[in-house]
Structures are given as structure tokens and as C-alpha cells.
N, C-alpha and C positions, 0 to 999 in steps of 0.2 A: 808486785808481780802478778797477783791475782787479778788486779784491775786490768792490767794489760792483756792477760789471757782472756778475760771476759769480753774485752773490746774486740779482740781478734776473732773470737768465736761468733760474736754478734755480727761483725762485718762479713764473715764467710757465709753465715746463714742468710744474711740480707742479700748477698751477691747470688747465692744459689736460688733464693726466692725470685730474684729479678730474672734469672735465666728461665725458670719455669714459667713465669708470667709472660715473657716474650714468646716462648714456645706455645703457650696456650692461646695467646692472642693471634698468632699467625697460623695456628692449626685449623684444618677444615673438618675436624672430627668432634665438634661440639655435640652433635647428635647424629646417631647412626641408625640405619634400618636395613634389615637383610631379608631377602626372599629366597630361601634355600630349599625350594621344592625338590631339586635334584642337584647333583654335583656339577653337571654340565651347564644347566640353566640358572645357576645361582647368581644373584645380583645383589650389590650393596649400594646403598645411597647414604651419603653423609654430607652434612652441612656445617659450615662455620660462620664466622661473623662477616666474611668477605665473599665467599663463593660456595656453591654446592657442587658436589661431584657424584658420579656414578661409576661403579666398577663392576666388572663381570668376572666369572670364573676363568675366562680365557686370558685374563691379564690386562685387558684394555681399561683405561681410566680416562674419563672425560669430565672436565671441570668447566664451570661457567660462572663468571663474575656476576654479582647482583647488579641489576641495572638501576641506577639512580639511588638517591638516599630517601626521597620522600615516599617511594613505593614500598619501603621496608616496614615491617612491624615496629611498633613503638618500643617494644622491649629490646629488639635487636639494635636499634639506634642508641638506646640508653646503655646497653652493654658495650657497644663500641666506644662511646664517650668515656665511660668509667674505666675501661681497660686502658685507654690511651692516657688518661690522667694517672692511673696506677703506675704505668711504665715511666712516666716523667718523674713522678714522686720517688719511685724506686731508684732511678738513675741518680737523681739529686741526692737522695739519702746515702747511697753508696759512696759518692764522691765526697760529700761533706763528712761522713764518718771516717773516711780514709784520712782526711786532713786533721781530724780530731784525735787520732791514735797517739798514745804517749810514746810509742816506739818510732814515730816518724818525725823528721825534722821539717816537714813541709808545713807551712802556715805559721801560726804564732808559736813563740817559744815559751810563753807563760802557761803553766799547767792549768790554772783556773780557766783561762781562755780556751785552751784545748778541751777542757771538760765541757764547756758550754757548746763548743762546736760539735763534739761527739753527741751531746744531748739533742742538738738540732737534727743531726743525721738520724738518730734513733726515732725521733718523732716523725720524720719524713718516711721512714721505713714502716712504721706502724700505720700511718695514713695510707701508704701504698698498699699494704696488706688489706686494709678495710675496703679501699676502693676496688680491690680485686675480688674479694670474697662476696661482695654484694652482687655484681653482675653475674658471677658464676652460679650463685645460689638462685638468683632470679631466673636465669636461663633454665636451670635444672627444674625449678618449680613449674615453669611453663611447659616443659616436656612432659612431666608427670601429669599435669592437668589435662593435656591433650591425649595422653595415652589411656587414662582411665575414664575419659569422657565418652559415653556411648553414642552421643549425638554427633561427635566430631567425625567428619567424613573424609578428612585428608589422610596423608601418610602418617602413621604412628611411629614415632622415633623412640629410641632409648638413649640413656646417658652415654656420651662419648668419652674417649680418653682425655680429650682436652679439658673437660670439666674437672677431672681428678688432678690434672697438672695444675690447673688454676687454684684449686683448693690447697694443694701442697705448697705452691709458691706463696700463697697468701699467709699460710701458717708459718712458713719459714721467715717471711718478711716481718711478721708481727713479733715472733720470738726473737729475731735478731735485733729489732728495734728495742724491745724490752730489755735485752741484755745490755745494749749500749746505754740506755737510760739508767739502768741499775749500776753500771760501772761508773758512770758520771757521778751519781749520788754517793756511791761508796768512796770514790776518790776525793770528793770535795770535803768529806768529813775529816780526812786526815790532814788537810791543809789548814794552817792557822796563820792569820794575818795579825801582825803586831803593829798597832797604830803608833803615832808619834808620842802620845801620852804614856803608853805602856813602855816604849823604849826609854823615855826619860826616867820613869820609875825604876827600870832595871839598872840604869846607869847610877842613879842615886843610891840604890841598894848596894851596888857593888862598891861605890865610894865609901859609904858608911861602914860596910863590913871591913874594908881595907883599913879605915881609920881605927876601928876597934882592935884589930890585930896589932896595929902599931902601938896602941896605948897599952896593951897587955905586955908587949916586949919591953 
């Protein structure tokens, strides 16, 4: 029962982590900048992995897709690739972990095989979390370097909400994968496999014990 509860908790955490990773990847608020000199003329500029947007205090928002892939900075290209890999690993980990739950009839009926399937799903979720936390931290490092660089003449941004969603999704995915791996390890300790030799020894022991009881009678 404890193993089943651990697997369900790990799967739920992995699924929530995947949702946050998707929201972080699609969000345009990886970095934000505001010019609030007055309430009427306040403007906000925010960028993501796919487009940059500008908003005003009057409620107008204009977004523009990044043109081309080669014109982007190298760290943006790397963050794009790692986030896509993270989403693919997270989706695969959730599906595989669902097949490996002890409470489901999908997949193999052998408990040891289900344990291996759950372990594979946990490893995929851990890898997904690592592939997510690396680009988010890399992007945040780049923002802080530009913000505190006195020579940098471009727009100085701050950390956006999408980065915090990415960190939260990565932590949930790693914890969910760890729970799945721990549940598989704990479940396999309780299973014992009796080989042909052990079965024969048990049968011989039963026969000899039955003979001894008859002799005493």
C-alpha cells in the first residue's frame, strides 16, 4: 500500500512538473523590463524564447516573433533545444510511469516488470527536470550578468515569472522521478523468486516431514 501511494504521489508531481514546464516554455515573460515614470506613460517590455512583447498602461500589447534561428543569441538557441528535450522526456516519463503503477492493469501483469517500467518512468522524469533547470538557470544567469554590467548599453531586464515556473516544474519533476525510483526499489525488496532447485528442496522437506510423522504414528 505504501509503494502504491508513493508511486501515485510521484506520478502526480511529475505531471504537475510537466504542466509547469509547458507553461514556462510557451510563456513570453522570461525577462521583463518596466519604465514606470508615470502612470499614464508606463510601458513594459518582456521577452520569451519565441517572441518579444511590449505593453502600455492603456492596455495595448504588441508582440513580435523572433526572425530566424541563426540571428538569435546562442544561449537562447540552447535554451530552446533543452526545453523541448525536457518536454519530450517529461511526457514520456509520465506515460511510462502510468503504465508501471501497481494499481493499473495496463501493460504487463508481472509485478517485477511493472517495477522496472516505473523505474524507467522515474529516470525519464529526473532527466526532464535536469534538462529544464539547466536552461532556466542559464537564462537567469545571462539576465543578471547584463543587469550588473555597467558597460552593457542595451535594455536591462529582470527575472520574469516564466523562470520561476521553470524552476518549480523542474523541482517537481525531479522529486516525482525520485519517488518513483524509490517505490520501485522498495517494492522489489519484498518480492522473492524461488528457483527450480529451491522448489525441489521444499518438496523434499515436506515429503520427509510427512514420513517422519507417519513413523511416529
